All heavy atoms as an XYZ file, in Angstrom:
899
protein
N       2.025    -21.703    -14.573
C       1.463    -20.587    -13.824
C       0.511    -21.069    -12.673
O       0.413    -20.333    -11.690
C       0.689    -19.688    -14.819
N      -0.086    -22.228    -12.873
C      -1.017    -22.631    -11.869
C      -0.465    -23.590    -10.788
O      -1.203    -24.168    -10.036
N       0.842    -23.688    -10.692
C       1.494    -24.619     -9.853
C       1.251    -24.166     -8.410
O       1.389    -22.946     -8.018
C       2.969    -24.741    -10.107
C       3.607    -25.895     -9.363
O       3.683    -25.846     -8.167
O       3.935    -26.886    -10.135
N       0.920    -25.075     -7.512
C       0.625    -24.752     -6.057
C       1.821    -24.789     -5.238
O       1.815    -24.435     -4.047
C      -0.411    -25.720     -5.545
O       0.050    -27.019     -5.675
C      -1.770    -25.573     -6.191
N       3.056    -25.154     -5.719
C       4.275    -25.200     -4.970
C       5.268    -24.190     -5.382
O       6.087    -23.693     -4.613
C       4.856    -26.585     -5.002
C       4.041    -27.654     -4.414
C       3.319    -28.552     -5.255
C       3.893    -27.756     -3.030
C       2.503    -29.499     -4.658
C       3.019    -28.697     -2.467
C       2.373    -29.620     -3.291
N       5.375    -23.913     -6.699
C       6.449    -22.986     -7.193
C       6.040    -21.582     -7.013
O       4.806    -21.153     -7.247
C       6.692    -23.318     -8.684
C       7.273    -24.698     -8.836
C       7.604    -22.263     -9.303
C       7.464    -25.190    -10.307
N       6.957    -20.761     -6.576
C       6.845    -19.293     -6.453
C       7.768    -18.640     -7.418
O       8.895    -18.299     -7.050
C       7.079    -18.948     -4.973
C       7.080    -17.453     -4.750
O       6.568    -16.678     -5.601
O       7.556    -16.944     -3.722
N       7.382    -18.395     -8.612
C       8.310    -17.917     -9.685
C       8.888    -16.510     -9.408
O       9.988    -16.274     -9.853
C       7.560    -17.946    -11.051
O       7.248    -19.246    -11.388
N       8.088    -15.615     -8.812
C       8.606    -14.297     -8.632
C       9.172    -14.057     -7.227
O       9.571    -12.930     -6.928
C       7.556    -13.249     -8.946
C       6.360    -13.300     -8.056
O       6.271    -14.184     -7.169
O       5.464    -12.486     -8.239
N       9.243    -15.052     -6.368
C       9.918    -14.967     -5.092
C       9.258    -14.100     -4.086
O       9.877    -13.661     -3.100
N       7.917    -13.887     -4.199
C       7.263    -13.006     -3.221
C       6.597    -13.799     -2.050
O       5.956    -13.215     -1.212
C       6.232    -12.118     -3.847
C       5.076    -12.898     -4.577
O       5.089    -14.181     -4.454
O       4.198    -12.229     -5.124
N       6.814    -15.168     -2.051
C       6.275    -15.928     -0.990
C       4.887    -16.495     -1.190
O       4.301    -17.149     -0.373
N       4.267    -16.190     -2.399
C       2.956    -16.645     -2.722
C       3.097    -17.651     -3.914
O       3.631    -17.284     -4.919
C       2.031    -15.501     -3.147
C       1.969    -14.402     -2.063
C       0.660    -15.969     -3.548
C       1.292    -13.106     -2.478
N       2.563    -18.869     -3.738
C       2.597    -19.906     -4.765
C       1.894    -19.353     -6.025
O       0.943    -18.609     -5.978
C       2.039    -21.146     -4.319
N       2.403    -19.707     -7.193
C       1.913    -19.267     -8.475
C       0.335    -19.340     -8.509
O      -0.292    -18.439     -9.072
C       2.484    -19.992     -9.630
C       3.969    -19.547     -9.838
O       4.498    -18.646     -9.161
N       4.628    -20.250    -10.772
N      -0.257    -20.418     -8.103
C      -1.663    -20.652     -8.235
C      -2.422    -19.648     -7.489
O      -3.567    -19.346     -7.854
C      -2.010    -22.059     -7.733
N      -1.908    -19.077     -6.393
C      -2.625    -18.102     -5.596
C      -2.208    -16.664     -5.839
O      -2.707    -15.708     -5.220
C      -2.443    -18.369     -4.104
O      -2.887    -19.701     -3.864
N      -1.195    -16.464     -6.718
C      -0.591    -15.149     -6.910
C      -1.162    -14.520     -8.093
O      -1.143    -15.052     -9.237
C       0.959    -15.375     -7.146
C       1.766    -14.022     -7.025
O       1.157    -12.984     -7.180
O       2.999    -14.138     -6.831
N      -1.745    -13.280     -7.913
C      -2.318    -12.557     -9.132
C      -1.274    -12.149    -10.115
O      -1.562    -11.914    -11.285
C      -2.999    -11.335     -8.535
C      -2.367    -11.157     -7.177
C      -1.886    -12.522     -6.731
N      -0.009    -12.056     -9.722
C       1.128    -11.750    -10.523
C       2.289    -12.686    -10.327
O       3.243    -12.395     -9.670
C       1.661    -10.265    -10.312
O       2.009    -10.142     -8.946
C       0.582     -9.279    -10.674
N       2.116    -13.938    -10.884
C       3.090    -15.034    -10.515
C       4.477    -14.914    -11.164
O       5.426    -15.541    -10.743
C       2.381    -16.286    -10.980
C       1.483    -15.835    -12.111
C       1.076    -14.444    -11.707
N       4.541    -13.998    -12.184
C       5.895    -13.970    -12.839
C       6.388    -12.513    -12.906
O       5.663    -11.607    -12.972
C       5.724    -14.438    -14.313
C       5.225    -15.867    -14.414
C       3.958    -16.101    -14.867
C       6.101    -16.917    -14.110
C       3.514    -17.429    -14.936
C       5.616    -18.247    -14.217
C       4.381    -18.487    -14.641
N       7.731    -12.443    -12.724
C       8.407    -11.179    -12.945
C       8.713    -11.025    -14.417
O       9.544    -11.753    -14.967
C       9.750    -11.184    -12.123
C      10.498     -9.900    -12.163
C      10.051     -8.796    -11.527
C      11.725     -9.855    -12.855
C      10.851     -7.628    -11.510
C      12.459     -8.699    -12.895
C      11.999     -7.604    -12.210
N       7.989    -10.210    -15.160
C       7.938    -10.205    -16.582
C       9.020     -9.304    -17.245
O       9.356     -9.554    -18.340
C       6.577     -9.826    -17.138
C       5.486    -10.809    -16.705
C       4.139    -10.254    -17.225
C       5.733    -12.176    -17.291
N       9.475     -8.330    -16.519
C      10.414     -7.335    -17.228
C      11.214     -6.648    -16.208
O      10.912     -6.558    -15.041
C       9.574     -6.346    -17.974
N      12.335     -6.131    -16.654
C      13.193     -5.269    -15.875
C      12.396     -3.985    -15.746
O      12.147     -3.334    -16.791
C      14.539     -5.052    -16.487
C      15.371     -4.084    -15.689
C      15.315     -6.359    -16.592
N      12.063     -3.572    -14.556
C      11.221     -2.424    -14.413
C      11.985     -1.329    -13.673
O      12.949     -1.549    -12.961
C       9.964     -2.725    -13.563
O      10.370     -3.242    -12.335
C       9.081     -3.655    -14.308
N      11.587     -0.036    -13.930
C      12.207      1.098    -13.323
C      13.720      1.150    -13.642
O      14.493      1.495    -12.747
C      11.906      1.154    -11.833
C      10.461      1.273    -11.565
O       9.720      1.871    -12.285
N      10.039      0.766    -10.420
N      14.139      0.790    -14.822
C      15.485      0.869    -15.259
C      15.847      2.340    -15.408
O      15.237      3.075    -16.144
C      15.670      0.138    -16.577
C      17.096      0.197    -17.105
C      18.104     -0.603    -16.531
C      17.441      1.030    -18.140
C      19.400     -0.586    -16.980
C      18.749      1.037    -18.652
C      19.750      0.270    -18.055
N      16.920      2.760    -14.677
C      17.291      4.174    -14.629
C      18.822      4.192    -14.693
O      19.532      3.383    -14.061
C      16.825      4.836    -13.319
C      17.354      6.278    -13.263
C      15.261      4.816    -13.193
N      19.330      5.137    -15.404
C      20.774      5.400    -15.432
C      21.006      6.920    -15.330
O      20.262      7.696    -15.899
N      21.932      7.308    -14.516
C      22.278      8.719    -14.345
C      23.719      8.874    -13.917
O      24.357      8.022    -13.282
C      21.344      9.362    -13.383
C      21.339      8.802    -11.999
C      22.172      9.283    -11.002
C      20.469      7.772    -11.678
C      22.138      8.712     -9.743
C      20.467      7.201    -10.404
C      21.288      7.668     -9.431
O      21.261      7.154     -8.158
N      24.279     10.059    -14.304
C      25.653     10.438    -13.900
C      25.570     11.058    -12.549
O      24.621     11.723    -12.164
C      26.256     11.405    -14.891
N      26.692     10.821    -11.780
C      26.701     11.433    -10.443
C      28.203     11.934    -10.172
O      29.074     11.564    -10.957
C      26.348     10.404     -9.342
O      26.266     11.093     -8.105
C      27.296      9.252     -9.256
N      28.378     12.751     -9.199
C      29.650     13.351     -8.804
C      30.263     14.250     -9.854
O      31.438     14.456     -9.992
C      30.694     12.236     -8.453
C      30.197     11.306     -7.360
O      29.532     11.839     -6.479
N      30.540     10.126     -7.452
N      29.368     14.834    -10.670
C      29.847     15.774    -11.733
C      30.351     17.107    -11.199
O      31.222     17.745    -11.875
C      28.724     15.953    -12.758
C      28.307     14.722    -13.551
C      27.190     15.034    -14.489
C      29.462     14.152    -14.317
N      29.904     17.529    -10.015
C      30.396     18.796     -9.473
C      31.859     18.706     -8.985
O      32.548     19.669     -9.058
C      29.462     19.171     -8.289
N      32.261     17.533     -8.594
C      33.656     17.378     -8.144
C      34.239     16.122     -8.761
O      34.370     15.093     -8.089
C      33.671     17.324     -6.604
C      35.031     17.279     -6.063
O      36.031     17.351     -6.807
N      35.224     17.123     -4.771
N      34.627     16.208    -10.031
C      35.103     15.001    -10.735
C      36.394     14.389    -10.183
O      36.703     13.247    -10.472
C      35.269     15.418    -12.175
C      35.322     16.886    -12.114
C      34.652     17.331    -10.891
N      37.126     15.119     -9.368
C      38.381     14.624     -8.844
C      38.219     13.688     -7.695
O      39.015     12.827     -7.415
C      39.332     15.771     -8.466
N      37.114     13.874     -6.854
C      37.025     13.053     -5.694
C      35.497     12.875     -5.327
O      34.877     13.740     -4.827
C      37.666     13.831     -4.505
C      37.670     13.010     -3.274
O      37.503     11.776     -3.339
N      37.816     13.641     -2.133
N      34.892     11.716     -5.628
C      35.398     10.648     -6.420
C      35.251     10.910     -7.895
O      34.635     11.833     -8.279
C      34.498      9.445     -5.960
C      33.282     10.098     -5.585
C      33.629     11.459     -5.051
N      35.773     10.008     -8.743
C      35.662     10.243    -10.222
C      34.221     10.186    -10.624
O      33.337      9.626     -9.965
C      36.496      9.130    -10.844
C      36.802      8.180     -9.725
C      36.508      8.865     -8.374
N      33.986     10.719    -11.832
C      32.631     10.609    -12.441
C      32.142      9.231    -12.511
O      32.857      8.377    -12.921
C      32.608     11.283    -13.791
C      32.772     12.806    -13.773
O      32.736     13.381    -12.676
O      33.089     13.365    -14.821
N      30.903      9.015    -12.014
C      30.365      7.658    -11.994
C      29.011      7.631    -12.639
O      28.260      8.593    -12.565
C      30.241      7.242    -10.504
O      31.475      7.277     -9.910
C      29.682      5.823    -10.449
N      28.702      6.521    -13.298
C      27.381      6.286    -13.881
C      26.685      5.325    -13.009
O      27.221      4.224    -12.712
C      27.458      5.863    -15.365
C      26.178      5.996    -16.050
C      25.780      7.246    -16.494
C      25.334      4.865    -16.298
C      24.540      7.349    -17.182
C      24.171      4.997    -16.952
C      23.734      6.256    -17.379
N      25.486      5.562    -12.624
C      24.640      4.718    -11.761
C      23.609      4.025    -12.630
O      22.890      4.667    -13.336
C      24.037      5.486    -10.596
C      23.157      4.594     -9.727
C      25.044      6.224     -9.808
N      23.547      2.700    -12.487
C      22.543      1.935    -13.154
C      21.632      1.318    -12.109
O      22.230      0.641    -11.181
C      23.193      0.810    -14.121
C      24.142      1.467    -15.027
C      22.075      0.039    -14.804
C      25.414      0.703    -15.106
N      20.319      1.548    -12.159
C      19.429      1.016    -11.145
C      18.217      0.370    -11.769
O      17.761      0.834    -12.918
C      18.915      2.202    -10.288
O      18.022      1.756     -9.325
N      17.759     -0.738    -11.195
C      16.599     -1.485    -11.751
C      15.949     -2.283    -10.687
O      16.477     -2.438     -9.556
C      16.969     -2.364    -12.918
C      17.852     -3.536    -12.549
C      17.455     -4.823    -12.277
C      19.282     -3.519    -12.424
N      18.531     -5.612    -11.964
C      19.669     -4.811    -11.995
C      20.251     -2.525    -12.512
C      20.970     -5.143    -11.812
C      21.578     -2.886    -12.303
C      21.934     -4.167    -11.887
N      14.773     -2.822    -10.972
C      14.057     -3.712    -10.027
C      14.445     -5.123    -10.237
O      14.639     -5.628    -11.365
C      12.548     -3.573    -10.244
C      11.955     -2.250     -9.939
C      11.611     -2.128     -8.474
O      10.928     -2.913     -7.987
N      12.156     -1.125     -7.838
N      14.636     -5.884     -9.118
C      14.941     -7.329     -9.205
C      14.074     -8.035     -8.161
O      13.463     -7.358     -7.347
C      16.434     -7.613     -9.069
O      16.722     -8.966     -9.375
C      16.948     -7.259     -7.683
N      14.130     -9.322     -8.181
C      13.353    -10.143     -7.215
C      14.313    -11.040     -6.378
O      15.464    -11.180     -6.794
C      12.291    -11.009     -8.002
C      12.960    -11.868     -9.008
C      11.266    -10.097     -8.560
C      11.997    -12.792     -9.714
N      13.857    -11.518     -5.230
C      14.690    -12.309     -4.407
C      15.387    -13.512     -5.119
O      14.762    -14.233     -5.980
C      13.767    -12.907     -3.326
C      12.729    -11.836     -3.248
C      12.563    -11.381     -4.679
N      16.664    -13.671     -4.876
C      17.480    -14.748     -5.369
C      17.629    -14.844     -6.891
O      18.031    -15.866     -7.410
C      17.031    -16.072     -4.778
C      17.032    -16.129     -3.268
C      16.445    -17.406     -2.777
C      18.418    -15.908     -2.700
N      17.288    -13.763     -7.621
C      17.420    -13.789     -9.112
C      18.917    -13.533     -9.413
O      19.589    -12.767     -8.704
C      16.580    -12.699     -9.690
N      19.289    -14.058    -10.585
C      20.646    -13.739    -11.071
C      20.564    -12.470    -11.986
O      19.744    -12.565    -12.912
C      21.248    -14.954    -11.819
O      21.233    -16.048    -10.905
C      22.665    -14.678    -12.242
N      21.354    -11.517    -11.686
C      21.344    -10.262    -12.428
C      22.584    -10.071    -13.247
O      23.688    -10.296    -12.766
C      21.229     -9.130    -11.443
C      19.886     -9.138    -10.693
O      18.938     -8.382    -10.980
N      19.797     -9.950     -9.691
N      22.506     -9.627    -14.482
C      23.659     -9.385    -15.354
C      23.528     -7.937    -15.835
O      22.480     -7.494    -16.226
C      23.607    -10.315    -16.548
C      23.880    -11.711    -16.226
C      22.809    -12.552    -16.008
C      25.071    -12.283    -16.209
C      22.930    -13.918    -15.709
C      25.280    -13.652    -15.895
C      24.243    -14.443    -15.663
N      24.682     -7.221    -15.950
C      24.787     -6.000    -16.578
C      25.819     -6.115    -17.686
O      26.968     -6.365    -17.394
C      25.129     -4.809    -15.603
C      25.228     -3.552    -16.405
C      24.119     -4.721    -14.433
N      25.351     -5.994    -18.896
C      26.224     -6.001    -20.068
C      26.346     -4.580    -20.618
O      25.445     -3.777    -20.449
C      25.703     -6.921    -21.150
C      25.708     -8.338    -20.781
C      24.538     -8.941    -20.308
C      26.815     -9.147    -20.943
C      24.485    -10.300    -19.939
C      26.781    -10.465    -20.585
C      25.661    -11.050    -20.135
N      27.441     -4.285    -21.376
C      27.549     -2.989    -22.022
C      28.137     -3.184    -23.429
O      28.722     -4.174    -23.739
C      28.326     -2.028    -21.159
C      29.799     -2.318    -21.106
C      30.677     -1.771    -22.052
C      30.328     -3.135    -20.111
C      32.063     -2.060    -21.939
C      31.677     -3.412    -20.041
C      32.571     -2.836    -20.958
O      33.892     -3.109    -20.897
N      27.996     -2.075    -24.178
C      28.589     -1.929    -25.488
C      29.033     -0.541    -25.657
O      28.466      0.395    -25.002
C      27.491     -2.295    -26.596
O      28.071     -2.043    -27.831
N      30.020     -0.286    -26.497
C      30.381      1.074    -26.786
C      29.663      1.592    -28.070
O      29.890      2.665    -28.487
C      31.875      1.195    -27.018
O      32.319      0.273    -28.010
C      32.623      0.946    -25.698
N      28.706      0.784    -28.552
C      27.887      1.111    -29.671
C      26.430      1.041    -29.242
O      26.040      0.015    -28.661
C      28.157      0.150    -30.835
C      27.371      0.479    -32.080
O      26.312      1.075    -32.027
N      28.014      0.153    -33.232
N      25.669      2.080    -29.466
C      24.310      2.140    -28.929
C      23.456      0.932    -29.485
O      22.530      0.522    -28.837
C      23.656      3.470    -29.336
C      22.262      3.658    -28.758
S      21.417      5.161    -29.287
C      22.546      6.385    -28.862
N      23.825      0.477    -30.711
C      23.008     -0.594    -31.279
C      23.477     -1.979    -30.881
O      22.975     -2.960    -31.359
C      22.917     -0.432    -32.802
O      24.246     -0.474    -33.312
C      22.239      0.803    -33.200
N      24.525     -2.055    -30.136
C      25.014     -3.342    -29.626
C      26.195     -3.800    -30.499
O      26.671     -3.102    -31.338
N      26.572     -5.065    -30.364
C      25.981     -6.052    -29.460
C      26.448     -5.741    -28.002
O      27.471     -5.267    -27.727
C      26.651     -7.369    -29.964
C      27.942     -6.983    -30.511
C      27.729     -5.654    -31.099
N      25.603     -6.124    -27.026
C      25.848     -5.920    -25.613
C      26.466     -7.224    -25.105
O      25.875     -8.050    -24.490
C      24.573     -5.598    -24.864
C      24.019     -4.369    -25.284
C      23.094     -4.176    -26.373
C      24.357     -3.166    -24.620
C      22.558     -2.987    -26.745
C      23.809     -1.938    -25.029
C      22.947     -1.847    -26.071
O      22.475     -0.623    -26.422
N      27.755     -7.374    -25.397
C      28.503     -8.624    -25.065
C      29.628     -8.424    -24.087
O      30.370     -9.351    -23.822
C      29.002     -9.305    -26.312
C      29.850     -8.383    -27.135
O      30.181     -7.317    -26.730
N      30.306     -8.906    -28.330
N      29.808     -7.207    -23.547
C      30.821     -7.007    -22.582
C      30.236     -7.074    -21.148
O      29.310     -6.280    -20.905
C      31.441     -5.592    -22.769
C      32.069     -5.357    -24.127
C      33.333     -5.963    -24.298
O      34.067     -6.170    -23.309
N      33.748     -6.238    -25.504
N      30.635     -8.011    -20.340
C      30.023     -8.171    -19.039
C      30.615     -7.135    -18.045
O      31.837     -7.134    -17.811
C      30.304     -9.618    -18.500
C      29.726     -9.906    -17.088
C      28.250     -9.760    -17.095
C      30.214    -11.248    -16.664
N      29.761     -6.288    -17.493
C      30.223     -5.344    -16.444
C      30.230     -6.034    -15.098
O      31.201     -6.002    -14.327
C      29.322     -4.123    -16.428
C      29.689     -3.078    -15.320
C      31.014     -2.441    -15.642
C      28.601     -2.037    -15.255
N      29.149     -6.729    -14.781
C      29.036     -7.468    -13.531
C      27.881     -8.422    -13.553
O      26.994     -8.313    -14.408
C      28.857     -6.454    -12.301
O      29.005     -7.227    -11.095
C      27.510     -5.776    -12.365
N      27.884     -9.328    -12.612
C      26.699    -10.199    -12.439
C      26.686    -10.577    -10.924
O      27.698    -10.644    -10.327
C      26.757    -11.492    -13.359
C      27.899    -12.325    -13.007
O      29.034    -11.926    -12.902
N      27.658    -13.630    -12.793
N      25.519    -10.809    -10.420
C      25.405    -11.145     -9.019
C      23.943    -11.779     -8.792
O      23.055    -11.586     -9.564
C      25.531     -9.899     -8.089
C      24.582     -8.756     -8.381
C      23.367     -8.723     -7.662
C      24.861     -7.842     -9.360
C      22.467     -7.713     -7.943
C      23.901     -6.864     -9.619
C      22.810     -6.771     -8.939
N      23.842    -12.456     -7.690
C      22.576    -12.962     -7.263
C      21.966    -11.909     -6.325
O      22.632    -11.333     -5.465
C      22.729    -14.335     -6.459
C      23.281    -15.327     -7.487
C      21.436    -14.821     -5.878
C      23.608    -16.713     -6.838
N      20.709    -11.669     -6.569
C      19.994    -10.640     -5.842
C      20.171    -10.838     -4.366
O      19.998    -11.890     -3.794
C      18.485    -10.672     -6.174
O      17.764     -9.874     -5.282
N      20.486     -9.649     -3.619
C      20.677     -9.791     -2.141
C      19.376     -9.793     -1.373
O      19.412     -9.824     -0.110
C      21.505     -8.528     -1.872
C      21.100     -7.543     -2.904
C      20.791     -8.397     -4.121
N      18.254     -9.741     -2.059
C      16.980     -9.663     -1.349
C      16.606    -11.007     -0.707
O      16.899    -12.075     -1.181
C      15.886     -9.327     -2.372
C      16.087     -7.993     -3.147
C      15.070     -7.871     -4.237
C      16.117     -6.837     -2.205
N      16.042    -10.906      0.470
C      15.688    -12.079      1.242
C      14.422    -12.730      0.663
O      13.511    -11.989      0.324
C      15.428    -11.684      2.724
O      16.639    -11.073      3.200
C      15.185    -12.919      3.541
N      14.400    -14.079      0.558
C      13.219    -14.738      0.133
C      12.397    -15.156      1.330
O      12.981    -15.574      2.320
C      13.623    -16.029     -0.635
C      12.455    -16.872     -0.995
C      11.747    -16.613     -2.214
C      11.928    -17.856     -0.186
C      10.629    -17.351     -2.505
C      10.840    -18.591     -0.518
C      10.185    -18.292     -1.685
O       9.026    -19.034     -2.005
N      11.044    -15.049      1.296
C      10.286    -14.380      0.245
C      10.320    -12.893      0.447
O      10.571    -12.409      1.552
C       8.892    -14.944      0.519
C       8.857    -15.232      1.938
C      10.265    -15.608      2.342
N       9.988    -12.175     -0.626
C       9.946    -10.786     -0.582
C       9.539    -10.135     -1.864
O       9.580    -10.795     -2.878
N       9.216     -8.856     -1.815
C       8.804     -8.165     -2.986
C       9.958     -7.801     -3.894
O      11.133     -7.811     -3.466
C       8.050     -6.911     -2.526
C       8.809     -6.618     -1.195
C       9.147     -8.013     -0.657
N       9.666     -7.320     -5.095
C      10.764     -6.784     -5.942
C      11.246     -5.527     -5.351
O      10.555     -4.785     -4.581
C      10.207     -6.476     -7.325
N      12.577     -5.207     -5.539
C      13.171     -4.001     -4.939
C      14.240     -3.540     -5.893
O      14.715     -4.255     -6.772
C      13.685     -4.278     -3.631
N      14.684     -2.294     -5.684
C      15.734     -1.738     -6.511
C      17.151     -2.158     -6.095
O      17.428     -2.313     -4.865
C      15.628     -0.198     -6.457
O      14.562      0.247     -7.070
N      17.975     -2.324     -7.062
C      19.410     -2.547     -6.875
C      20.179     -1.513     -7.747
O      19.628     -1.003     -8.649
C      19.892     -4.006     -7.195
C      19.258     -4.981     -6.183
C      19.475     -4.380     -8.597
N      21.453     -1.315     -7.373
C      22.279     -0.293     -8.142
C      23.620     -0.893     -8.437
O      24.201     -1.660     -7.630
C      22.498      0.906     -7.305
C      21.348      1.751     -7.120
S      21.894      3.276     -6.254
C      20.338      3.837     -5.709
N      24.185     -0.544     -9.567
C      25.537     -0.844     -9.978
C      26.163      0.445    -10.378
O      25.527      1.324    -10.941
C      25.540     -1.868    -11.088
C      26.943     -1.981    -11.797
C      25.065     -3.187    -10.649
N      27.439      0.629    -10.032
C      28.217      1.845    -10.327
C      29.310      1.518    -11.328
O      29.985      0.497    -11.243
C      28.772      2.402     -9.086
C      27.788      2.732     -7.981
C      27.409      1.751     -7.087
C      27.149      4.003     -8.000
C      26.436      2.076     -6.130
C      26.180      4.238     -7.066
C      25.781      3.324     -6.090
N      29.473      2.389    -12.320
C      30.515      2.229    -13.333
C      31.191      3.582    -13.568
O      30.527      4.593    -13.643
C      29.915      1.723    -14.638
C      30.905      1.257    -15.616
O      32.038      0.965    -15.236
O      30.570      1.187    -16.823
N      32.501      3.638    -13.646
C      33.217      4.786    -13.968
C      32.828      5.262    -15.389
O      32.709      4.444    -16.279
C      34.713      4.590    -13.855
C      35.272      4.331    -12.443
C      36.786      4.121    -12.494
C      34.899      5.521    -11.583
N      32.651      6.547    -15.530
C      32.363      7.074    -16.878
C      33.696      7.195    -17.615
O      34.679      7.707    -17.168
C      31.734      8.461    -16.729
C      30.339      8.312    -16.086
S      29.594      9.964    -15.730
C      29.387     10.578    -17.387
N      33.727      6.553    -18.801
C      34.928      6.428    -19.607
C      34.624      6.873    -21.049
O      33.519      7.128    -21.405
C      35.417      4.940    -19.626
C      35.830      4.489    -18.223
C      34.388      3.994    -20.160
N      35.693      6.973    -21.813
C      35.524      7.263    -23.234
C      36.046      6.033    -24.005
O      37.190      5.601    -23.654
C      36.362      8.543    -23.591
O      35.911      9.612    -22.792
C      36.299      8.866    -25.057
N      35.398      5.553    -24.992
C      34.048      5.987    -25.438
C      32.985      5.630    -24.458
O      33.108      4.781    -23.600
C      33.864      5.233    -26.795
C      34.677      3.960    -26.541
C      35.863      4.326    -25.698
N      31.818      6.331    -24.557
C      30.744      6.060    -23.621
C      30.231      4.614    -23.732
O      30.310      3.974    -24.743
C      29.659      7.075    -24.069
C      29.959      7.449    -25.396
C      31.415      7.311    -25.547
N      29.599      4.165    -22.616
C      29.036      2.824    -22.578
C      27.522      2.869    -22.621
O      26.926      3.765    -22.051
C      29.507      2.096    -21.353
C      30.957      1.807    -21.331
C      31.421      1.095    -20.028
N      32.812      0.699    -20.097
C      33.488      0.220    -19.125
N      32.895     -0.076    -17.998
N      34.749     -0.037    -19.246
N      26.916      1.919    -23.259
C      25.494      1.720    -23.286
C      25.197      0.374    -22.617
O      25.868     -0.598    -22.836
C      25.005      1.735    -24.732
C      25.361      3.037    -25.414
C      26.548      3.120    -26.152
C      24.554      4.144    -25.338
C      26.940      4.333    -26.725
C      24.923      5.339    -25.974
C      26.125      5.395    -26.669
O      26.462      6.578    -27.251
N      24.146      0.369    -21.796
C      23.970     -0.808    -20.885
C      22.712     -1.574    -21.190
O      21.773     -1.060    -21.705
C      23.860     -0.302    -19.478
C      25.117      0.450    -19.006
C      25.169      1.865    -19.065
C      26.146     -0.203    -18.519
C      26.247      2.574    -18.704
C      27.363      0.463    -18.105
C      27.369      1.857    -18.240
O      28.505      2.563    -17.859
N      22.786     -2.919    -20.871
C      21.612     -3.806    -20.897
C      21.596     -4.612    -19.648
O      22.680     -5.143    -19.271
C      21.788     -4.732    -22.150
C      20.605     -5.695    -22.292
C      20.850     -6.618    -23.477
O      21.808     -7.330    -23.550
N      19.946     -6.629    -24.414
N      20.464     -4.644    -19.013
C      20.322     -5.447    -17.782
C      19.446     -6.746    -18.043
O      18.438     -6.588    -18.814
C      19.689     -4.630    -16.683
C      19.310     -5.463    -15.465
C      20.585     -3.480    -16.283
N      19.889     -7.835    -17.518
C      19.110     -9.056    -17.613
C      18.926     -9.638    -16.266
O      19.815     -9.706    -15.466
C      19.788    -10.043    -18.546
C      20.013     -9.492    -19.940
S      20.964    -10.598    -20.960
C      19.747    -11.754    -21.455
N      17.648    -10.101    -15.952
C      17.343    -10.622    -14.654
C      16.733    -12.037    -14.899
O      15.748    -12.181    -15.606
C      16.233     -9.810    -13.956
C      15.922    -10.435    -12.579
C      16.859     -8.405    -13.650
N      17.368    -13.049    -14.297
C      16.915    -14.452    -14.460
C      16.379    -14.916    -13.058
O      17.203    -14.980    -12.176
C      18.001    -15.310    -14.867
C      18.449    -15.104    -16.341
C      19.469    -14.294    -16.612
C      17.731    -15.680    -17.351
C      19.908    -14.032    -17.924
C      18.097    -15.452    -18.658
C      19.168    -14.625    -18.944
O      19.583    -14.407    -20.256
N      15.079    -15.161    -12.971
C      14.533    -15.667    -11.683
C      15.185    -16.990    -11.184
O      15.740    -17.732    -12.026
C      13.062    -15.907    -11.975
C      12.778    -15.187    -13.234
C      14.108    -15.139    -13.986
N      15.040    -17.270     -9.912
C      15.513    -18.464     -9.329
C      14.541    -19.617     -9.736
O      13.519    -19.810     -9.144
C      15.465    -18.234     -7.807
C      15.981    -19.461     -6.996
C      16.825    -20.400     -7.382
C      15.589    -19.734     -5.632
N      17.066    -21.263     -6.315
C      16.284    -20.849     -5.254
C      14.826    -19.061     -4.668
C      16.217    -21.443     -3.972
C      14.736    -19.656     -3.442
C      15.380    -20.751     -3.094
N      14.853    -20.260    -10.839
C      13.941    -21.176    -11.445
C      13.912    -22.610    -10.759
O      12.983    -23.385    -11.092
C      14.251    -21.394    -12.912
C      14.106    -20.097    -13.757
C      14.610    -20.355    -15.176
C      12.693    -19.637    -13.721
N      14.820    -22.920     -9.907
C      14.806    -24.258     -9.368
C      14.052    -24.316     -8.050
O      13.995    -25.421     -7.496
C      16.265    -24.715     -9.154
O      16.984    -23.799     -8.290
C      16.982    -24.806    -10.428
N      13.479    -23.244     -7.460
C      12.775    -23.296     -6.209
C      11.534    -24.124     -6.402
O      10.854    -23.874     -7.319
C      12.487    -21.927     -5.662
C      11.693    -22.048     -4.379
C      12.380    -22.265     -3.157
C      10.311    -21.994     -4.319
C      11.700    -22.373     -2.035
C       9.639    -22.130     -3.166
C      10.284    -22.301     -1.971
O       9.658    -22.471     -0.810
N      11.166    -24.988     -5.497
C      11.854    -25.361     -4.321
C      12.629    -26.641     -4.517
O      12.884    -27.432     -3.601
C      10.696    -25.660     -3.335
C       9.625    -26.195     -4.217
C       9.769    -25.506     -5.528
N      12.963    -27.004     -5.743
C      13.634    -28.296     -6.076
C      15.104    -28.176     -6.121
O      15.707    -27.344     -6.572
C      13.124    -28.720     -7.483
C      11.579    -28.746     -7.538
C      10.889    -27.775     -8.232
C      10.906    -29.759     -6.827
C       9.520    -27.790     -8.290
C       9.544    -29.688     -6.856
C       8.855    -28.779     -7.568
O       7.507    -28.757     -7.573
């Protein structure tokens, strides 16, 4: 946490000078259905949105059982946010299917910077 070179949360401030050096949790996780008024064009979609940090690897897993296990990979990507920068929202879209899906998001910071 006190390192003068590493910037764990990607905001451009070295950990030693940053009052919040770590991205501790997936924040503002939201899911909602959209396009319900006209399901034929486009089809019903579920939107998953959360906060991520620059250059973090993001995973969205799902299960058809609310209690898990969340072992089905929906998608994964490296955050498109420019380094350095603050945390920001990203979104993933999934078609609404039967049986319903339950989601889990995981965010892994860019741990090798600047090495």
